[in-house]
N, C-alpha and C positions, 0 to 999 in steps of 0.2 A: 655677276655682282655689279650693282649699279649704286655708286656713291651719291649721296645727296649733295646739293650745291654747298650747303653749310660745311659738310665734312671736307669737300674739295678745297674750299677757301681756307679752312684751318690747316690742312695738310700742306697746301701750297705756300701759305705764309711761313710755316716752319721750314719748309724746304728752301725758300728764298733766304731765310736767316742762315741756314746751314751752308748753302752755296757761297754766301758772302763770307761766312766765318772761315770756310775752307779756302777762300780766295780762288774760286774756280775760274780759270781762264786758259784756253788752249794755247794762245800765243805766249803767255807767261810760262806755261808748262814747258813748251818747246825751248824757249829762251833759257830757262833755268836748267833744263836738262843739258843743253850745250855746255853750260858752265859746271856740270857735274852735280847739280842739285835736282834730285828726283822726287822731292816731296810732293809737288803739285801733280806730277804724273801719277804718283801712287794714289793720291786722293781721288783723282778722276777715275782711275782703274777700280778703286774700291766702290765708288758710286755706281759704276757700270756693273760691277759684280752684284751689288745689292739689287739692281734692276733685273738682271738676268735670273737671280735666284727667286725673286718674287714671281716673275713671269713664268718660270718653270712650274712653280706651285700652282699658278692660275691655269696653266695649260693642262695640268692633270685634271682640272675640273671642266675642261673643254674649251677654254679660251685661248686662241692662238694669235700672237701678234702679227701685224702686217709685215709681210716679207716680199721684197721686190727684186726683180732681176737687174743686174748691172748692165750698163751700156756706156759707150765711149763718152757721151756728154757728161756722165757722172765724174769721169776723170778730169775732163776739162773744167767743169764747174768747181770741183774740189780744189784744183790748183789755183784757179782764179780767186776763189774765196780765200785760200791761204795767203796769197800775195797781198790781197786787199786788207785782210785782217792784220797781217804783220805791219803793213804801212800805217794802218789805223791805230796800232798799238793796243788792240783788244778785239776779242771775238764777240759773238752775240752776247754771251753770258758775262764775260769780263767787262764789256762796255756797259752793260746794264748795272753791274756792281759799281762801276765808276759813277754813273748817273745817280744811283740811289744814295751814294755817299756825298752828293752835292757837287760833283764835277759837271758843270753845265756844258763843258766842251763835248762831253759824250752825247749831248742832245743833238749836236750837229750830225753825228753818225746816225742817230735814230731817224732824223729827218731824211738822211740819205737812204736808209733802208726803205722808208715809206715811199720815197720817190722812185727807187729802183723797182719795188714791187708794183707800184702804180703804173709805171711805164711798160714793164715787161708782161704784166698780167699773170696768167695761171702758170704753175710750175710744169715742167716737162712730165709727160705721162710715161710711166714705166709699167711693164707688164707685171701683174701680181702673181706670185707663186702660191701654190697650195701650201698652207701653213704646215710646218713640220716642227714638232718639239725638239727633234734631234738637232736642228740648226741652233736653237737657243742653248741646248746643252753644250754643243761645241763652242759656242761663243763664251759660255761661262768658263769652260776649261781653258780656253786660250787667254781669257782675261786673268785667270788665276796664275797661269804660267807667266804672263807679262808682269804681274805684280811680284812674283818670286824673283824674276830676273832683275827688276828695278831695285829690289831689296839687296841683291847681291852687288849692285853697282856701287863703286866707292865714291863717296862724297869728299869734297875738299876738307882738309882739317879745320880750316877757319870758316865759320858760317858766313854766308853772304849777308852783307848789311841789309837790314830791312826785311829779312826773310820772314814770310808769313807763317812759317811752321818750324821755328827753331827747336821746339820741343818734340818734333816728330809729327807724323800725320795723325790726325784725330780719326782713327779708323772707325770707331763706333758711329761718330757723326756722319761720316761718309756713307757707310752702309745704310744707316737709317734714312739718310737723304735719298739714296737710290730706291729704297723700298717704298717710300712715300710717292716718289715720282712714278714708279711702276704702277702703283694702285690707281693714281690719277690718270695715267696714260692708257691703262687698260680699258677705261671707260670712254676713251676717245675725246677727253677734254682737251681743248687747245689752250695750253698754259704757257708755252715757251715764248721767249722774246721775239723770235722770228714770226710766230703766229700773231702776236700782238701787232707787229709792224704790218703784216699782211692785212689785218683787220682795219687798221688805220688808213691803209692805202685804198680801201673800198668804203668810203664814207656812206654811200647810199645803203649798201647792204648792212653796214654797222647800225645805221639809224633804224632800219627795219627790225633788226634783232632787238634793239633796245626798246622799240615801241611794243614788241611782243613780250617784253619783260624777260628777255633772254640775255643775261649778262656774260655768257660764255666767251664771246669774242674779246672781252676785256679782262679775262682772268690773268693775263700777263701782268696787269697792274698789281695784283695781289702778290705775285712773286717779287716785284719791285718794292712793295711795301715791307715785305719780310727782309729784304736786303737793306732797306733804309733803317729798319729797326735795329739790325745788327750793327750798322755803322754808328748809330746814336748810342747804343749801349756800350760800344767799345771806344767811344769818344774819338772817332776818326772822321766824323761828318764835318765837312768843311766846304763852303761854297767857293767854287772856282769859276770865274767868268771867262768865256772864250776870248782869244785874241785873234788878230788877223792871220797869224800862222796856223791857227786851228781850223780855218775854213777848208783846208784840204780834206778834213774828215767827211765833208759832204760827198765828194766824188768817190772816196774810198768806201763810204757806206753804200752808195749806189752799186759799186762793183761787188761788194759783199752780197747784196741781195741778188744780183744777177748770177753770181756763182752758186748761191744757194738754190736758186731756181733750176739751174742746169744739173746740179748734183742731187736734186730731189730732196733737199733738206740742208739747212745750215749746220754748223757744228753742234748746236744745241740739240736738234732733233736727231742728228747722226749718233752722237755720243750718249745721249740720254733716252733714245728710243730705238732706232734701227739697229745699231751695232750690237747692243746687249740683247736685242730681240732676235738676233740671228738672221737679219736681212742681208743677203749677199751684197746688195748695192752699198750697204753701210760699210762693209769690210773693204770696199774699193774706194769709197768717198773719203773715209778718214785718213788712210795713208796718203791720198792725193792732197788733202788739206795740210797734213804735216809737211809734205814735200814743198807745197806752196809757201808755208810759213817759213821753213828753213831757207828757201831761196829768197823770200821777201826780206828776211832779216839780214841777209848777206848782200842783197842788191840795193843800189841807191833808189829811194822812192822817187818816182817820176815827178811828183808835185811837192816833194819835200815831206818831212814828217811833222806831225803836230807837236805842240809843246810837251816838255817832259811831264810824265805822270808821277803820281806819288809812289814812293818806293814800297809802301805797304799794301798796294793794291796790285796793279798789273804793269809796273814799270819794266819795260824791256828795252829801253833806249840804251 
């Protein structure tokens, strides 16, 4: 199945809106889970379940997602990414949501991503495995078990101020978002924030693509547009100008890009592509990223932390 560019743009816009509405952020999910609030973790698990379910259906028609072997740089890259994302106070998707909501401080992180990808070049090459639907089926089962376990976890009696999901996880929106992203990703469209940063880091190749009339490298902008639309509709769009303390987001952004290159994918591609698609390296990278985030939230940031973020987005300070 090959989706037209118009259908991809429409699906991606809605997916961006839903990701923003769900407040998708791996850093915030870990920070909130530490405090006993599992709503964001459940939302991410539901999105991944939606992706796995659609991929399994597509695999029945002969389409198998890309599955890669794990290697030690994947662990190192995952931990590095987790540290840097925690100090940045936002992952690839969470930072994009901040930027789409008018927080120009997140633009510094985006510049750091572009610089990191530009300096380091191509990602590490991992050996591709013969595609097996069984791996995707196992991924789906594990994700469902994880969801059940998080539902059994007790939350504090008093809701956390500024909680983005006080009424509970919008499970329909999460699964629908995952289904849309699976359809887009199955056709190998590069839609995620890290892919956008990689495209911007290669201006000559980007210019050639645009001259050929190929807008695919900039599809990440459609995702940002959907996020911005959600922020406007929910009346939480507000311009925030960077201050001197926020300049630390530049080197943290560079470190995030370097970690993503070593791990063969940032948290956006790991959680929304590789892990639900049953790629063994994704099941190594994501725990490494979680470990890095946990340590990064506990350890003093070497360059300090950026200014406080809004409580209704990804405030983990």
